[in-house]
C-alpha positions as CSV (number, residue, x, y, z in Angstrom):
1,R,-7.5,-1.8,-22.5
2,L,-9.4,-1.8,-19.3
3,A,-12.9,-3.5,-19.1
4,A,-15.3,-4.0,-16.4
5,D,-19.0,-4.9,-16.8
6,D,-20.1,-2.6,-19.5
7,F,-17.4,0.0,-19.1
8,T,-14.3,0.0,-21.4
9,L,-11.4,2.4,-21.2
10,E,-8.7,2.3,-23.9
11,V,-5.4,4.1,-23.9
12,H,-3.6,4.3,-27.2
13,L,0.2,4.6,-27.0
14,S,2.7,5.3,-29.7
15,D,6.5,5.0,-29.7
16,G,6.3,3.2,-26.4
17,I,9.4,1.7,-24.9
18,V,9.8,0.6,-21.4
19,W,13.2,-0.3,-19.8
20,F,13.5,-2.4,-16.7
21,T,16.4,-1.2,-14.8
22,D,16.4,-3.4,-11.7
23,L,13.5,-5.8,-11.9
24,R,13.5,-8.9,-9.7
25,V,11.3,-12.0,-10.5
26,E,10.8,-14.3,-7.6
27,I,10.1,-17.9,-8.6
28,S,8.9,-20.7,-6.3
29,C,8.1,-24.3,-6.6
30,P,4.9,-25.2,-4.8
31,E,3.7,-28.7,-5.6
32,G,6.2,-29.3,-8.4
33,V,5.2,-26.3,-10.5
34,F,7.5,-23.4,-11.2
35,T,5.4,-20.3,-10.2
36,I,6.0,-16.6,-10.1
37,D,6.0,-15.8,-6.5
38,G,6.4,-12.1,-6.8
39,F,8.3,-9.0,-8.3
40,G,10.6,-6.6,-6.7
41,D,13.3,-3.9,-7.0
42,G,16.7,-5.5,-7.4
43,A,18.4,-8.6,-5.9
44,L,19.4,-6.8,-2.8
45,N,16.0,-5.5,-1.7
46,T,13.1,-7.5,-0.3
47,G,10.3,-4.9,-1.1
48,A,7.7,-5.2,-3.7
49,L,8.2,-3.8,-7.2
50,S,7.9,-0.1,-7.6
51,T,8.3,2.4,-10.5
52,A,11.9,2.7,-9.5
53,S,12.7,-0.4,-11.5
54,L,11.3,0.8,-14.7
55,E,11.7,3.7,-17.0
56,L,9.4,5.0,-19.8
57,A,11.1,6.3,-23.0
58,P,10.8,10.0,-23.4
59,E,9.3,9.4,-26.8
60,T,6.3,7.5,-25.5
61,K,3.1,9.4,-26.4
62,V,-0.5,8.9,-25.3
63,S,-2.1,9.1,-28.8
64,G,-5.7,8.6,-27.7
65,I,-8.1,8.0,-24.8
66,R,-11.4,6.3,-25.5
67,C,-14.2,5.5,-23.0
68,S,-17.5,3.7,-23.6
69,G,-20.3,2.2,-21.7
70,G,-20.7,2.4,-18.0
71,W,-21.5,5.7,-16.2
72,G,-21.7,8.6,-18.6
73,L,-20.2,11.0,-16.1
74,W,-17.1,9.0,-15.7
75,C,-16.4,8.8,-19.4
76,W,-17.1,12.6,-19.6
77,W,-14.5,13.1,-16.9
78,V,-11.9,10.8,-18.6
79,G,-12.4,12.6,-21.9
80,H,-12.2,16.1,-20.6
81,L,-10.4,16.2,-17.4
82,A,-7.8,13.5,-17.8
83,P,-5.2,15.1,-20.2
84,E,-2.9,12.8,-22.2
85,S,0.1,14.2,-20.2
86,F,-1.5,13.0,-16.9
87,V,-2.2,9.6,-18.3
88,R,1.4,9.3,-19.5
89,E,2.6,10.2,-16.0
90,Q,0.5,7.5,-14.5
91,L,1.7,4.8,-16.9
92,P,4.8,3.5,-14.7
93,T,2.3,3.0,-11.7
94,I,-0.3,1.2,-14.1
95,L,2.6,-1.0,-15.5
96,V,3.6,-2.0,-12.0
97,D,0.1,-3.0,-11.2
98,V,-0.2,-5.1,-14.4
99,I,3.2,-6.8,-13.7
100,Q,2.2,-7.6,-10.2
101,S,-1.0,-9.1,-11.5
102,F,1.2,-12.0,-12.7
103,T,2.0,-13.1,-9.2
104,G,0.9,-16.7,-8.7
105,F,1.2,-17.4,-12.5
106,A,2.3,-21.0,-13.1
107,L,5.2,-21.2,-15.5
108,A,5.9,-24.9,-16.0
109,T,5.9,-28.2,-14.2
110,G,9.0,-30.2,-13.4
111,C,10.6,-28.8,-10.3
112,H,11.1,-31.2,-7.4
113,L,12.2,-29.8,-4.1
């Protein structure tokens, strides 16, 4: 579910499975707090996380798209011009963005470097 101001976009999934094939989680310790410092593709790479590190199960289906509020033309476009197959193809990119949003998240106190 994505919401901004009075606009809401919901994508309903069924049989959704995501496999992480080479996900790297970087953890740092600023000021005594374990913190997620970033995500990437594998231990030997230094780049940011990409869709190469995750795989969506073939059974994953977009079972519905709902849009409400906001600009009426945008909701019309989503409902009529964004087929479920297009939305499914974009899911890996969306998932990478969601995962990256956890950068800076404090996990626990207790590290002393």
